[in-house]
N, C-alpha and C positions, 0 to 999 in steps of 0.2 A: 856717704852715698853708696848705694848698691852698684855692683858692676857685673856685667855679663860678657863672656868671651864666646864669640861665634867662630867656629872652625869650619873651613871649607864651604863657607856660604857663598852662593852666587851673588853677583853685584846687585841684582834686584832684591834678593832676600836681605842682604845687608842694609840696603836703603830703607826697605819696608820696616824691618825690625828697629832700626835706629830712629825712624820717625815715631814709632809707637812707644818705645821705652824711654826715649829722651823726654817725651811729654810727661812721664812719671818720675823724672829726675833720676833715671838709671843710665849709667854710662855703658856704651857698647864698644868693645874692642874686637878686632877681626884678625884672623891669622889662618894660614894654610896648615894642614896637618904636619907638614915637614918642619915648620918653624914654631909650632904651637906649644911645645913643651917649655921652652925657655920663656915664652910669653905667659904661660900659665903659672909658672913658678914665680915670676916677677910680679905678676898682677894678683895672684891668688883670688880669682873672682868668686862671687857668690853663686854663680851658675855658669855652666858650660853648655852651649848649644852646638850640636854637630849636624851638618847637613850632608847626608850620604847621597851621591848622585846615582850610582849603579850598584856597586858592591863596596864593602868595607875593605879599603886598600891596606897594603902592608904598612905604610907610614902611619896610618891611623891605629892599626894593631899595636905598633911599637909605642905610640903615645899612650894608649890605654894600659899597656903593661907597665910603663914607667909611672903612670899616675897611680896604679894600684899599689905599688910598693913604696911610693913616696909618702912619708909621714905627714907632710904639709899639704899634699894635694889629694890624698886618697878619699877624703870625705867630701870633696866638692861634688855636688850632684850634677848629673849630665842628662840633658834631654836630647834625643836623637830623632831625626826625621829622615826618611828615605823610602826606598822601594819596599814592596811587600816581601818579607822573608819568613822562613819557617819559624813557627812559634818556639821551638826548642832553642834556636839560635838567639831569639830575643831574650829568653829567660837566662841564657848564659851571659848576657851583658850585665846582669845585676851585679856580679862580683867586681865590675869595674866602676861602679857608682852610677850606672845608667838607671834613672828612676822612671823615665818615660820613653817609649819608642812609638812615634807616630808614622803610620804608613801614609805616603803621599797619594792623592792630595789630602791635606788635613783640614779639619774644621778650625778656623782661626779662633773662634770663641773658646773652644776647649783648650787649644794650644796656649792662649794667653792666660786663661784661668790657671793652667798648670804652672806657668811662669810666676804668676802672682802668688800662688800658694807656696812655692819654693822660696821666693824672696821674702815671704811673710809681709807682703804689701800688695793686697789685691789691686790689679790694674783696672782702671775704670773702663767699662765696656758699655757702649750704647746698645740698648736692647730694643730699639725701635724696630718693629716689623718692617722688613724690606726685602724685595726680590730684585736682584741685580743679575741681568743676563747679558752676555756678550757673545756675538759671533761675527765672523768675517766672511765677506764675499768680495773677491777681487781686491780692490784697494779700499773698500768701504767697510767700516766697522759699525755694526749695529749695536747700540747700547740701550737696553730697556731697564728703566727703574720704575718699580711699582710698589704700591702699598704705603711706603714712607721713605724718608731719607735717614739712613743709618750711617753715622759718621765713620765707623770702622770699615764698612763696605765702600764708602766713598773714598777713603784713603787707599783701600785695596785697588780701586779702579785705576788710580794713577799708574800703579805699577803693572797692572794687567795690560793697559793700553801700550805702555812702553815695551812690555814683553812681546806683545803681538807684532808691533811695528818692527822690533829687532829680529824676531824669529823669522818673519816672512819677508824681511828686507823691503818694506813698503816705502817707496821714495816720497810719494805725496799721499799721505793717509787722509781719509775723509771719515767723518763721524756723523751718523744719524742718531740723535739722542731722543729716544721715545719716552715721553713723560705723560702719556694720555691717561694713565690711571691715577695721577696725582692731583689733588686739590690743595693748594698751599695758601698761606696767608703771610703777613709780614713777620710773624713769629718764626717762620721757616726760612727767612731771608738769608741768615748766616749759613745754613746748611745748603741752600741752593747755590750760593756763591762758592761754597766748598766743592760742590759737585762740578760746577763749571770750571773752577780753577784747576781741579784735578784732571779734567779733560784737556785743558790748554797747557798743563804743566810742561815746562821745557820748551814751549813754543814749537813742538814738533808738528802740531796740526794748526795751520793758519785759521783764523776766525771764519774766513769766508767758506771754509770747507767743513764747518760745524753747523749742522742743520738740526733744529729742535722741533719736534712734533709735540704740541701741547694744546689742551683745551682750556687751560687755566689762564685767566687774565693777569694774575699776579706774576706768573712766569714771563709773560709777554712784556709787562711793564718793567720788571727788573732788568731784563736783558736789553730792551730798547733804550732804557735810561742810564745804562752803565757804560762808561767810555771803554773799559777794558774788554767789553764784549762786542764792540763795534764790528759790524760785518757779519755777525751771526744772523741766520734767518730763523724766525719763529713762525710757525703756521699751524693751523688746525687741520690742514689738508695734506695727507701723505703724498698724494701725487704731485702736489705743488712743491713739496720738499724735495722729492726726487728730481723733478724737472729743474728746480733751481740749482741743484747740485750738478746736473748735467750741463747746464748753461755755464757754470763756473769752470768746467773741465771739458774741453773739446775732445779729450780722449775717450769719453763715455758716449757711446753711440747706440746704447740699447733702446729698444722701444720701452717707453716709461711703464706702461701697464704690465707688460711681460716681465720687466725687471722687478717690479714690486712683487708680483706673484712668485717669481722664481727665487728671489733673494731675501725677502723680508722674513720669511718663516724658516729658511734653511741656510745652512752654512756650506760653502764649497770646500771647507777644510776638514780633514778628519778630526774626530773628537780625540783629544789627547790630554794628558796631565801636564799642565804647564810647569816650567821649571820653578816658578815661584812656589808652587805646591800648596795653594790654599783654595778652599771652596767655601761657599757660604753655608748657612745652617738650614737650608731647605731640604736637605736629604732626609730620606725616611729612616726611622730607627734612631738609636742613640748615637750612632757613629763611632769612630775609633777614639777611644779614651786614652790610648798610649799605654795601657796596662802591660807591665813587664812579665808577670807570672800569675797564671790562673791556678788556684789551689782548691781542691776539694777536701774539706775537713769532715771526716765521718766519725762522730763520737757522741755518745749519749750524755756525756757530762757537760753541762752548759758552761761551767767554769773553764774547763779545758778548751772548749770551742772558742770562748771569748778571748782567752789569753792568746791562743794561737792566731786567731783572726787579727788581733791588734798587732802582734809581732810580725806577721806576714805583711800586713798593710804598711807597717813602718819600713819594711824591706822592699817596697815597691810592688807588693803582690796584691792580688784581689782574691779574697777567700769566699767560697760558697759553702755554707754550713749545712750539714745533714745530721739529724739526731738519731737516725736509724738506717738500716741497710736497705729497706724497701724504697725509700725516697731517693737514695743514692743510685740504686740500680735502675730505677725508672729514668732518672736524669741521663744515665749512660745510654740507656736504650733509646732515649729521645734525641741522642746526638750531642749532648753537652760536651764541650771541649775543655779539657784541663791539661795543664803542663805536668802536674804531679798530684797524687792522692795520698793523704795522710789518713790511715785507717786503723781504728780500734778493732780488736778481735771480739770484745765482749759488747754486743749490741742487744737491745731488748727484743728484737724480732727475728734475728738470725745471727749466726756466728760468722766472724770474719773469714774463717777458713773456707766456708761455703761460698762466700763472695769471691775469694781468690780462685777457687776451682771454676766458678762460672765465668769469670773474666778470662781465665786461661783458655777455656774452651772457645771463647769468642775471639781469641787472639788479640786481646786488649793490649795496646802498645804503650799507654801512659804509665810511667814508673810509679810504683806504689811503695810507700814508706809505712811500715807497721809501727804503731805507737800504742803499746798495750801493757796491762799489768801482768799478763801471762808471761811467765819467765822459764817454764820448763824447757829443757833441751829439745824434747821431741816436738813441741809446738813451734819453737823457733825454726828448727830444721824443716818442718813441714811447710811453714809459711814461705821460707826462702826457696824451697823446691817448687812451690807453686807460683813463683815469679816475683815475689816481693824483692825489692832492691836492697832494703835495709830493715833491720829490726831494732827498735829502741824500746827498752823497758821503762815504764812509768815509775816514778816521776822524773822528768828532765826539765831543765830550764827551757822556756820557750825559744830562746835564742839558739839553743843546741839543735832543736828541731829544724829551725829555718836554715841554719848553717849546713846541716846534713842534707836538707832538700836541695840547696844550691850545689852541694858537692855531687849529688846524684845527677842533677841536670847538667852539670859541667862534664861529668864522665860520659854522659850520653851524647855529647857533642859529635 
């Protein structure tokens, strides 16, 4: 059975991960960074996940150093999640076995995909289109579920609700569950029950304080006929839902219409990244993939490019390939961001020395490693004087190039 060690994970993060990986027959052990080394050595997990709250603390640095030099532990891959940090610092973590660093909040689908790839056992993911939106006003939590019922997001909902209740110290939480965009049938019964069970999990929210807005007859029939959901109100009318909630709680004395207008569309809490640190997959763009090291490979030899690409990828890097200087310089001008550039001096359209001169004039800060057949002393000295951090003469083993790149990134720390 595969095993995962979670270090410095919040209580909610622990529970969420345990629910997800246990369903895949993966064991989860938890530890603080202070006690984690002994647990790591005794367990020798298949994967380590580290949650960083604000900054990487001294205890964690000590753990990473011990792991790096321990022959039994140094090859255990690490996934880290935490605040946004400088890319150079992320690249420096590669030498400790960190294969992914996800900025919070992370996309849980990409996160679990990475876990599955490392464990070599893809984790099942529900791909049903689903929008899940949660916001809080006073003691009322508005939950909107649209398009469909995605089991991963419904699992996430349980922990999001617990997190909101804990964070804002809500003594008597109330939920308005808005399902007006959903049309369900008996086939969706299990997922609808999962949704309702995750809302009521832990019995923190009494059934009488859960109001469901739905136009769907199946939703009404399932809730009214299910003894576990006794006390819940289901209605097609939002104002009735609000009124019934106010009748259940005498502390709510708002005017119903004004309350709907002021609160249904807006939150009275500042937008922030919750401690659980997960978002759904509605965000635009590809999102954060946790890539540790972005490398530009500029070489006209397709074999060299492919060998280096494969080797950097195996070392948790992401390579962008350029077969000539023109396309590379255009990418730089367009703002492409790299942690390191591996540059050949012999290119079909321009020589590498000209590229170095132009980059130097632009005060280009990304470190450059020259990998070229040119071996004369004058060329080497010229390249280094124009800002190249290192000069390696072809041919070299691809691993040598990667190790030198990591050394350069480490020295730039």
